[in-house]
C-alpha positions in Angstrom: -10.4 -156.5 36.8 -11.1 -155.5 40.2 -14.3 -154.2 41.0 -13.5 -152.0 43.4 -10.7 -150.1 41.1 -13.7 -150.4 38.8 -16.3 -148.9 40.4 -13.9 -146.2 41.8 -13.0 -144.8 38.3 -16.8 -144.9 37.5 -17.2 -142.3 40.4 -13.8 -140.5 39.9 -14.8 -140.0 35.1 -18.8 -139.3 36.0 -17.4 -136.4 38.9 -14.8 -135.0 36.5 -16.9 -134.8 33.3 -19.8 -132.6 36.6 -22.2 -135.5 36.1 -25.0 -137.4 38.6 -25.6 -140.8 38.5 -29.1 -140.2 37.2 -27.5 -138.0 34.4 -24.9 -140.9 33.5 -28.2 -143.4 33.7 -30.1 -141.5 31.6 -27.1 -141.4 28.6 -26.8 -145.6 29.4 -30.8 -146.3 29.5 -30.2 -147.5 33.0 -31.4 -146.8 36.0 -30.1 -144.6 38.9 -29.4 -147.7 40.9 -27.6 -149.1 38.8 -25.1 -146.2 38.3 -25.1 -146.6 42.3 -24.3 -150.1 42.2 -21.7 -150.2 40.3 -19.8 -147.1 41.8 -20.9 -148.9 45.5 -18.9 -151.9 44.0 -22.0 -154.4 44.2 -21.9 -155.5 40.3 -20.9 -154.4 36.8 -22.9 -153.4 34.1 -24.1 -155.8 31.6 -21.5 -156.1 29.0 -23.9 -154.2 26.5 -23.5 -151.1 28.1 -19.8 -151.1 28.2 -19.4 -149.3 25.3 -22.0 -146.8 25.6 -20.5 -145.9 29.8 -16.7 -145.7 28.1 -18.1 -143.4 25.7 -20.5 -141.2 28.1 -17.5 -141.7 30.5 -15.6 -139.9 28.0 -12.7 -142.6 28.0 -11.6 -145.9 25.8 -12.8 -148.9 26.5 -9.6 -149.8 27.1 -8.8 -148.2 29.5 -12.6 -148.5 31.1 -11.2 -152.7 31.7 -8.0 -151.3 33.2 -9.5 -148.9 35.8 -7.5 -146.4 34.5 -5.7 -144.1 32.2 -3.5 -145.9 30.5 -0.9 -145.8 27.2 0.3 -148.7 27.7 -1.1 -152.3 25.6 -3.3 -154.2 26.9 -3.4 -157.7 25.5 -5.9 -158.9 23.9 -6.1 -162.1 26.9 -6.3 -159.6 29.4 -9.3 -157.4 27.9 -11.1 -161.5 27.2 -10.4 -162.4 30.6 -12.0 -158.9 31.2 -15.0 -159.8 29.6 -14.3 -163.1 30.4 -14.8 -162.3 34.4 -17.8 -159.8 33.4 -19.6 -162.3 31.9 -19.5 -164.9 34.4 -21.0 -162.6 36.9 -23.8 -162.0 35.2 -24.1 -165.5 35.5 -23.6 -165.9 38.7 -26.2 -162.9 39.2 -28.8 -164.9 37.2 -29.3 -168.5 38.8 -29.5 -166.4 42.2 -31.8 -164.1 41.0 -33.6 -167.6 38.7 -33.6 -169.7 42.5 -35.5 -166.5 44.2 -38.3 -166.2 41.4 -38.9 -170.4 41.8 -39.3 -170.2 45.8 -41.2 -167.3 45.0 -43.5 -168.8 42.8 -43.5 -171.6 44.8 -44.2 -170.1 47.9 -46.7 -167.7 46.5 -48.8 -170.4 44.5 -49.1 -172.1 47.2 -50.2 -169.8 49.5 -53.0 -167.8 47.6 -54.0 -171.0 46.1 -54.6 -172.5 49.8 -56.3 -169.2 51.2 -58.8 -169.6 47.6 -59.1 -172.9 49.1 -59.7 -172.2 52.0 -61.9 -169.2 51.3 -64.6 -171.1 49.7 -64.2 -169.3 46.4 -62.9 -172.2 43.7 -62.2 -175.6 43.4 -58.5 -176.7 43.5 -57.6 -175.7 39.8 -59.4 -172.8 40.3 -57.0 -172.2 43.9 -54.1 -173.0 41.9 -54.6 -171.3 38.7 -55.5 -168.8 40.6 -52.4 -169.0 43.0 -50.5 -169.0 39.8 -51.7 -165.3 39.2 -51.1 -164.2 42.1 -47.2 -165.6 42.3 -47.0 -163.8 38.2 -48.0 -160.4 39.7 -45.5 -161.2 43.0 -42.4 -161.6 39.2 -43.6 -158.8 37.7 -43.1 -156.5 41.1 -39.9 -158.2 41.7 -38.2 -157.7 38.4 -39.8 -154.5 38.0 -38.2 -153.0 41.1 -34.7 -155.3 40.4 -34.7 -154.7 36.5 -32.0 -151.8 35.9 -33.0 -151.8 32.1 -35.5 -148.8 31.6 -37.3 -150.7 28.5 -37.3 -154.2 30.7 -38.9 -152.0 33.6 -41.0 -150.8 31.0 -42.4 -154.1 29.5 -42.3 -155.9 33.4 -44.8 -152.8 34.5 -46.7 -154.0 31.2 -47.1 -157.3 32.9 -47.9 -156.4 35.9 -50.5 -154.3 35.2 -52.0 -157.1 33.0 -51.5 -159.8 36.1 -53.2 -157.3 38.2 -56.5 -157.3 36.5 -56.9 -160.7 35.6 -56.7 -161.9 39.6 -58.5 -158.1 40.5 -61.5 -160.0 37.9 -61.3 -163.4 39.4 -61.7 -161.9 42.6 -64.2 -159.8 41.1 -66.3 -162.7 40.0 -65.6 -165.3 42.7 -66.9 -162.7 45.5 -69.8 -162.3 43.3 -70.8 -165.3 42.6 -71.1 -166.8 46.2 
C-alpha cells in the first residue's frame, strides 16, 4: 500500500461525503490529529480501525487497501501483504515511542531527583522516588498528547492527574517539614 495514495484516497472519499477531519475522527473515535496524519501520509490507521474507516468513507475494505475504487479481484496474498505492512509500520512506531519514553524517564528521574536532593528536600531514596513520580507526569503528558485513540487519552489524563496530585502532596509535605 503506497502511503501517498492511501492518504489521497482517504482525503478524496472524506470530501466526497462532505465530512471534515473532525467528523471522520468522531465516527472512528480517534482524534482529528490522527485523521490529519493519515491524510498527510505520516502514518496509517491502527488495524482495528480499518473496517470502521472503510464504512465511514462508504467503501469496501478491499477498495481502501487498494487505494481506489476497483471491481477487480484482489488476491488474498495481496491483502495479507498490506495488513502485514501496516502492522510492521505500527510496530516500528511503537519501538520509536518506547525509546522516546525510556529516554524521558531516565532524564527526568535523574534531573528531578538531583534537584530534589540538592534542594535538601529528601535523602537519596526519596529523591529518586520523587524523580520517578515526576517522570510519570512527563510520560503521561507525552502519551496524552501523542495518543490518537480518544479512550486512551482519557486514561492517560486520569493517570496524569493522579501523578500530579501525588507529586504536589510530596512537595507540600517536603516544604512544610523543612
